[in-house]
C-alpha positions as CSV (number, residue, x, y, z in Angstrom):
1,M,-6.3,-5.5,13.8
2,G,-3.4,-7.2,15.4
3,D,0.3,-6.4,15.5
4,K,3.0,-8.9,16.1
5,N,6.5,-7.6,16.9
6,F,9.5,-9.9,17.4
7,F,13.2,-10.3,16.9
8,K,14.9,-13.2,15.0
9,Y,18.6,-13.5,15.8
10,I,20.5,-14.7,12.7
11,D,24.0,-15.3,14.1
12,K,25.4,-17.3,17.0
13,D,26.8,-14.2,18.8
14,G,23.5,-12.3,19.0
15,V,24.8,-9.2,17.2
16,E,22.8,-9.7,13.9
17,R,19.0,-9.7,14.0
18,L,15.8,-9.2,12.1
19,R,13.2,-6.9,13.7
20,I,9.9,-8.0,12.3
21,K,6.5,-6.3,12.6
22,I,3.4,-7.9,11.0
23,S,0.0,-6.1,11.1
24,T,-3.1,-8.2,10.3
25,T,-6.8,-7.6,9.9
26,K,-9.2,-10.5,10.0
27,G,-6.3,-12.9,9.5
28,R,-4.9,-11.2,6.5
29,I,-1.5,-9.4,6.4
30,T,-2.1,-5.6,6.0
31,G,1.4,-4.3,6.8
32,I,4.9,-5.4,7.3
33,V,8.3,-4.0,8.4
34,I,11.4,-6.2,8.4
35,Q,14.7,-4.7,9.4
36,Y,18.1,-6.2,9.3
37,E,20.0,-4.7,12.3
38,T,23.5,-5.1,13.5
39,Q,25.6,-4.0,16.4
40,Y,27.6,-1.0,15.2
41,Q,29.7,0.8,17.8
42,Q,27.9,-1.1,20.5
43,K,24.4,0.1,19.5
44,W,21.7,-1.5,17.3
45,T,21.8,0.0,13.8
46,T,19.4,-0.6,10.9
47,I,21.1,-1.5,7.7
48,V,18.2,-2.7,5.5
49,R,14.5,-2.2,6.0
50,Y,11.6,-3.6,4.0
51,D,8.2,-2.1,4.3
52,C,5.1,-0.9,2.4
53,S,4.7,2.4,4.2
54,H,4.5,4.5,1.1
55,G,1.8,2.4,-0.5
56,F,4.2,0.0,-2.2
57,F,6.7,-2.6,-1.1
58,H,10.2,-1.4,-1.1
59,R,13.7,-1.8,0.5
60,D,15.6,1.0,2.1
61,I,19.4,0.5,2.4
62,L,20.7,2.7,5.2
63,S,24.3,3.5,6.1
64,P,25.4,4.3,9.7
65,K,26.2,7.8,8.4
66,G,22.5,8.5,7.6
67,E,22.6,7.9,3.8
68,K,19.5,6.1,2.4
69,E,18.7,4.4,-0.9
70,K,15.1,3.3,-1.7
71,Q,14.5,0.4,-4.1
72,I,11.0,-0.5,-5.3
73,I,10.3,-4.2,-5.3
74,S,7.5,-5.4,-7.6
75,I,5.7,-7.8,-5.2
76,E,2.1,-6.9,-4.4
77,N,1.1,-9.8,-2.2
78,L,2.2,-9.0,1.3
79,E,2.6,-12.7,2.3
80,D,5.1,-13.1,-0.6
81,A,6.7,-9.8,0.3
82,L,7.2,-11.0,3.9
83,S,8.8,-14.2,2.8
84,Y,11.1,-12.4,0.3
85,A,12.2,-9.8,2.9
86,E,13.0,-12.4,5.5
87,Q,15.0,-14.6,3.1
88,D,16.9,-11.7,1.6
Protein backbone atom coordinates (compact mmCIF):
# COMPACT_ATOMS: atom_id res chain seq x y z
CA MET A 1 0.00 0.00 0.00
CA GLY A 2 1.27 3.45 -0.85
CA ASP A 3 0.24 6.88 0.30
CA LYS A 4 0.80 10.10 -1.60
CA ASN A 5 0.39 13.38 0.27
CA PHE A 6 0.75 16.76 -1.39
CA PHE A 7 -0.58 20.31 -1.60
CA LYS A 8 -1.97 22.02 -4.67
CA TYR A 9 -2.09 25.82 -4.33
CA ILE A 10 -5.07 27.26 -6.17
CA ASP A 11 -4.47 31.00 -5.95
CA LYS A 12 -1.61 33.31 -6.86
CA ASP A 13 -1.02 34.47 -3.26
CA GLY A 14 -0.57 30.99 -1.77
CA VAL A 15 -3.36 31.31 0.80
CA GLU A 16 -5.85 28.88 -0.80
CA ARG A 17 -4.85 25.24 -1.25
CA LEU A 18 -5.96 21.67 -1.60
CA ARG A 19 -4.43 19.08 0.72
CA ILE A 20 -4.58 15.77 -1.10
CA LYS A 21 -3.96 12.27 0.24
CA ILE A 22 -4.33 9.24 -2.02
CA SER A 23 -3.89 5.69 -0.74
CA THR A 24 -3.28 2.88 -3.23
CA THR A 25 -2.91 -0.88 -3.18
CA LYS A 26 -1.50 -2.67 -6.22
CA GLY A 27 -2.04 0.45 -8.33
CA ARG A 28 -5.70 0.92 -7.37
CA ILE A 29 -7.00 3.84 -5.31
CA THR A 30 -8.24 2.55 -1.95
CA GLY A 31 -8.70 5.81 -0.05
CA ILE A 32 -8.81 9.55 -0.63
CA VAL A 33 -8.90 12.74 1.40
CA ILE A 34 -9.13 16.09 -0.36
CA GLN A 35 -9.38 19.22 1.79
CA TYR A 36 -9.88 22.79 0.70
CA GLU A 37 -7.93 24.94 3.16
CA THR A 38 -7.57 28.69 3.47
CA GLN A 39 -5.60 31.06 5.65
CA TYR A 40 -7.98 32.26 8.36
CA GLN A 41 -6.60 34.50 11.08
CA GLN A 42 -3.09 33.57 9.88
CA LYS A 43 -3.54 29.82 10.29
CA TRP A 44 -4.51 27.05 7.84
CA THR A 45 -8.19 26.21 8.28
CA THR A 46 -10.12 23.38 6.59
CA ILE A 47 -13.34 24.58 4.96
CA VAL A 48 -14.38 21.55 2.86
CA ARG A 49 -13.17 17.95 3.15
CA TYR A 50 -13.98 15.02 0.88
CA ASP A 51 -13.22 11.49 2.01
CA CYS A 52 -14.53 7.95 2.30
CA SER A 53 -13.63 7.38 5.95
CA HIS A 54 -17.09 6.14 7.00
CA GLY A 55 -17.32 3.57 4.22
CA PHE A 56 -18.90 5.98 1.74
CA PHE A 57 -17.80 9.04 -0.22
CA HIS A 58 -18.94 12.29 1.36
CA ARG A 59 -18.23 15.99 1.78
CA ASP A 60 -17.86 17.69 5.15
CA ILE A 61 -18.42 21.44 5.18
CA LEU A 62 -16.65 22.94 8.19
CA SER A 63 -16.85 26.40 9.68
CA PRO A 64 -14.02 28.11 11.56
CA LYS A 65 -16.36 28.03 14.60
CA GLY A 66 -16.36 24.20 14.58
CA GLU A 67 -19.75 23.56 12.97
CA LYS A 68 -19.88 20.65 10.50
CA GLU A 69 -22.32 19.48 7.84
CA LYS A 70 -21.94 16.05 6.20
CA GLN A 71 -23.25 15.50 2.65
CA ILE A 72 -23.30 12.02 1.09
CA ILE A 73 -22.20 11.96 -2.56
CA SER A 74 -23.32 8.99 -4.66
CA ILE A 75 -20.03 8.18 -6.38
CA GLU A 76 -18.67 4.70 -5.68
CA ASN A 77 -15.63 4.66 -7.97
CA LEU A 78 -12.77 6.32 -6.07
CA GLU A 79 -11.03 7.49 -9.26
CA ASP A 80 -14.21 9.39 -10.20
CA ALA A 81 -14.62 10.62 -6.61
CA LEU A 82 -11.06 11.97 -6.62
CA SER A 83 -11.71 13.91 -9.86
CA TYR A 84 -15.03 15.23 -8.57
CA ALA A 85 -13.56 16.46 -5.29
CA GLU A 86 -10.58 18.15 -6.91
CA GLN A 87 -12.73 19.96 -9.48
CA ASP A 88 -15.36 21.01 -6.96
